[in-house]
C-alpha positions as CSV (number, residue, x, y, z in Angstrom):
1,M,-0.2,-0.2,0.2
2,L,0.4,3.5,-0.2
3,G,1.2,5.8,2.6
4,R,0.1,9.2,2.4
5,L,1.3,11.3,-0.3
6,A,1.9,15.5,0.2
7,R,1.7,17.9,-2.9
8,G,5.2,18.0,-4.2
9,G,6.7,14.7,-2.5
10,L,5.9,12.4,0.4
11,A,5.8,13.5,4.0
12,V,6.3,10.2,5.6
13,S,9.8,8.7,6.1
14,T,9.6,4.8,5.0
15,L,7.1,3.7,2.7
16,V,6.5,0.6,1.1
17,L,5.2,0.8,-2.5
18,T,2.7,-2.1,-4.2
19,L,2.7,-1.7,-7.9
20,G,0.2,-2.8,-10.3
21,T,2.7,-5.6,-11.4
22,G,2.3,-7.0,-7.8
23,A,6.2,-5.9,-7.1
24,T,6.8,-4.0,-4.1
25,A,9.5,-1.0,-3.7
26,R,10.5,0.1,-0.8
27,A,11.2,3.8,-0.1
28,D,12.7,5.6,2.5
29,T,12.9,9.2,1.7
30,A,10.2,11.3,-0.4
31,E,13.0,11.7,-3.3
32,E,12.8,7.7,-3.6
33,V,9.2,7.7,-3.2
34,N,8.4,10.0,-5.9
35,A,11.5,8.5,-8.2
36,A,9.9,4.9,-7.6
37,I,6.0,6.3,-8.3
38,C,7.2,8.6,-11.6
39,A,9.4,5.3,-12.9
40,E,6.4,3.3,-13.0
41,A,4.1,6.0,-14.6
42,L,6.8,6.6,-17.3
43,S,7.1,2.9,-18.4
44,G,4.3,0.5,-19.9
45,G,2.0,1.8,-22.3
46,D,-1.4,4.2,-22.4
47,S,-4.6,3.8,-20.9
48,A,-7.6,4.3,-22.3
49,G,-10.5,6.8,-20.0
50,I,-7.3,8.9,-19.1
51,H,-5.9,11.9,-21.2
52,H,-4.2,15.2,-20.6
53,V,-4.1,18.7,-22.0
54,V,-0.8,20.9,-21.8
55,D,-0.4,24.2,-22.4
56,P,1.6,25.5,-24.5
57,P,0.8,22.5,-26.6
58,P,2.9,19.6,-27.6
59,G,5.3,20.1,-30.1
60,A,5.6,23.6,-29.0
61,S,9.2,25.7,-28.5
62,V,9.4,25.9,-24.5
63,H,12.4,28.6,-23.3
64,P,13.9,28.3,-19.9
65,G,11.7,30.2,-17.2
66,D,8.3,29.5,-19.1
67,V,5.7,27.5,-16.9
68,V,3.5,24.8,-18.6
69,I,0.5,23.9,-17.1
70,V,-0.7,20.1,-17.1
71,N,-4.8,19.1,-16.9
72,V,-5.1,15.4,-16.0
73,S,-9.1,14.0,-16.7
74,W,-10.3,10.4,-16.0
75,D,-13.6,8.3,-15.9
76,P,-14.2,7.7,-12.2
77,A,-15.4,4.4,-13.5
78,L,-12.0,3.2,-13.8
79,F,-11.5,3.3,-9.9
80,A,-13.9,1.2,-7.8
81,T,-13.3,3.5,-4.8
82,P,-14.5,7.2,-4.1
83,S,-10.9,7.9,-3.7
84,V,-7.7,7.1,-5.3
85,E,-4.1,6.7,-4.2
86,G,-2.7,9.2,-6.2
87,A,-2.2,11.3,-9.4
88,A,1.3,11.8,-10.5
89,N,2.6,14.1,-13.3
90,C,6.3,12.6,-14.1
91,V,8.7,15.1,-16.6
92,T,11.8,14.0,-18.6
93,A,14.6,15.6,-20.1
94,D,15.9,13.5,-23.1
95,G,14.5,10.4,-21.4
96,H,15.8,11.4,-18.0
97,A,13.4,11.9,-15.1
98,I,13.7,15.1,-13.4
99,T,12.0,14.1,-10.0
100,N,11.8,18.1,-8.7
101,L,9.6,19.0,-11.7
102,S,6.9,15.7,-11.2
103,E,4.2,16.8,-9.0
104,I,2.4,14.2,-6.8
105,E,-0.8,14.3,-5.0
106,G,-2.4,11.9,-2.9
107,P,-4.9,9.9,-1.7
108,T,-7.3,12.5,-3.5
109,D,-10.6,12.3,-4.7
110,N,-11.7,10.4,-7.7
111,D,-13.5,13.1,-9.1
112,G,-11.6,12.5,-12.5
113,Q,-9.4,16.0,-12.2
114,F,-5.9,16.7,-11.2
115,Q,-4.2,20.4,-12.1
116,T,-0.5,20.6,-11.7
117,K,2.0,23.1,-13.3
118,F,5.7,23.2,-13.4
119,T,8.5,25.9,-15.0
120,V,11.3,25.0,-17.7
121,P,14.4,24.9,-15.5
122,D,18.0,26.4,-16.5
123,G,20.7,24.4,-18.2
124,L,19.1,22.6,-20.5
125,P,20.6,22.3,-23.8
126,P,18.6,24.1,-26.5
127,G,16.6,21.1,-28.9
128,A,16.2,18.9,-25.7
129,S,12.9,17.1,-25.0
130,L,11.1,18.0,-22.7
131,C,8.3,15.7,-21.7
132,E,5.5,14.7,-19.4
133,R,3.2,11.5,-18.3
134,A,0.5,11.0,-15.7
135,M,-1.1,8.8,-13.9
136,V,-3.7,7.8,-11.6
137,F,-3.5,4.9,-9.6
138,T,-4.8,2.8,-6.5
139,D,-3.9,-0.8,-5.5
140,G,-4.5,-3.7,-7.9
141,R,-8.0,-4.9,-6.3
142,S,-9.5,-1.4,-6.6
143,G,-8.4,-0.4,-10.5
144,G,-4.5,-0.5,-10.8
145,K,-3.4,2.3,-12.3
146,S,-4.1,4.4,-15.8
147,R,-1.6,6.3,-17.9
148,T,-1.5,9.4,-20.1
149,A,0.0,9.6,-23.4
150,M,3.9,10.8,-23.1
151,T,3.8,14.6,-24.5
152,C,6.6,16.9,-24.8
153,H,8.2,20.4,-26.0
154,V,11.2,21.4,-27.2
155,V,13.8,23.4,-25.3
156,A,14.5,27.0,-27.1
157,R,17.5,29.2,-26.7
158,A,17.5,31.5,-24.1
159,A,16.0,34.4,-25.1
160,A,19.3,37.3,-25.6
161,A,18.5,40.4,-23.3
162,A,18.3,43.3,-25.1
163,P,21.1,45.6,-25.5
164,A,21.8,48.2,-23.4
165,P,21.4,51.6,-25.0
166,A,24.9,53.3,-25.7
167,A,25.9,56.0,-23.4
168,T,26.5,59.8,-24.8
169,A,29.6,60.6,-23.9
170,V,29.6,64.1,-22.4
171,P,33.0,66.7,-23.3
172,A,35.1,67.4,-20.6
173,P,34.7,70.8,-19.9
174,A,38.5,72.3,-21.0
175,S,40.8,72.8,-17.8
176,P,42.6,76.7,-17.5
177,A,45.7,74.6,-18.9
178,D,44.2,73.9,-22.1
179,N,43.6,77.7,-22.6
180,R,46.6,79.1,-21.1
181,G,48.3,81.7,-23.5
182,E,44.9,82.6,-25.1
183,A,44.3,86.0,-24.2
184,A,40.3,86.7,-24.1
185,Q,39.7,89.4,-27.1
186,P,37.1,91.7,-26.1
187,A,34.4,91.8,-28.3
188,A,34.6,94.8,-31.0
189,P,32.1,97.5,-30.6
190,V,29.3,97.9,-32.5
191,Q,28.8,101.0,-34.3
192,P,25.3,102.3,-35.0
193,P,24.6,102.8,-38.7
194,V,25.4,106.4,-40.5
195,P,22.2,108.0,-41.0
196,V,22.1,109.1,-44.6
197,S,20.1,112.3,-45.6
198,A,17.5,111.5,-47.7
199,Q,18.1,114.9,-49.8
200,P,21.1,114.9,-52.0
201,A,24.5,117.2,-51.0
202,V,25.0,120.2,-53.0
203,A,28.1,121.0,-53.5
204,A,29.5,124.5,-52.0
205,G,30.6,127.5,-54.8
206,P,33.3,130.2,-53.5
207,A,32.4,132.7,-50.9
208,R,31.4,136.0,-51.8
209,R,33.3,139.0,-50.8
210,L,31.0,141.7,-49.3
211,P,31.8,145.5,-49.3
212,A,33.1,146.5,-46.0
213,T,30.7,148.8,-44.2
214,G,30.4,150.3,-40.6
215,S,32.4,151.7,-38.3
216,G,35.8,150.6,-39.2
217,V,35.6,152.7,-42.9
218,R,34.3,155.2,-40.8
219,I,37.9,155.4,-38.8
220,L,39.8,155.4,-41.9
221,L,38.1,158.2,-43.2
222,S,38.2,160.3,-40.3
223,L,42.0,159.6,-40.2
224,A,42.2,160.6,-43.8
225,G,40.6,163.8,-43.4
226,M,43.0,164.9,-40.1
227,A,45.9,164.0,-42.1
228,F,44.5,166.3,-44.9
229,V,43.6,168.9,-42.5
230,F,47.0,168.9,-40.8
231,G,49.0,168.6,-43.8
232,G,47.3,171.4,-45.0
233,G,47.5,173.3,-42.1
234,G,51.6,172.7,-42.6
235,I,51.7,173.4,-46.1
236,G,49.8,177.2,-45.8
237,A,52.0,178.0,-42.6
238,S,54.9,177.6,-44.8
239,V,53.7,179.4,-47.6
240,G,52.6,182.6,-45.4
241,R,56.6,182.7,-43.5
242,R,58.9,184.8,-45.1
243,R,62.5,183.6,-45.3
244,P,64.8,186.4,-43.5
245,A,67.2,188.1,-46.2
């Protein structure tokens, strides 16, 4: 008989599994129990009345980090009890079981439904075949075990990270040594434009000399009259005086 299963692994230490073939397997740890159940699930052929649907669909490419959802359904009439000992979904990579991706639940209701999921791990080579197969089981007297078909995905190369945008180089400010010997030149003053007269320039002719008038002329005439009077007086005196004999 199979002891109580915990989701993701068994919580008990020592169990004896009675497989559908009548053989028994002793398991001392949860990892050993998972490995024994998945070894049984991955062997043998498909069963009628049970199937599973996976998303992404079989044959699709998956990348590390992608989540694969598995929905298992079966006909409850396959088992003669209201509950089954366990429902398992086992995962392999290139034919090798990956127990830490496998999921086992039980005992569980014989309601015909079991859902689980797993994440595509890192480290698988591109092109690897990642497969899953489900199994629902009881002891041999209550219906034994029923397996789904094997479905597989192809592991794709991990998506490359987008390149970081190129940083724009900012020129460094010039140091004082770079400008040594270069005296700062003051900006030349801006001269305002010289206004241009709207009227044409007229060429100046020779200046016309005006006749002298006014007090200056009168002074000259007075001096001339005085000279004439005094000069005439002198002449008159000279004529009226006789020379001594």
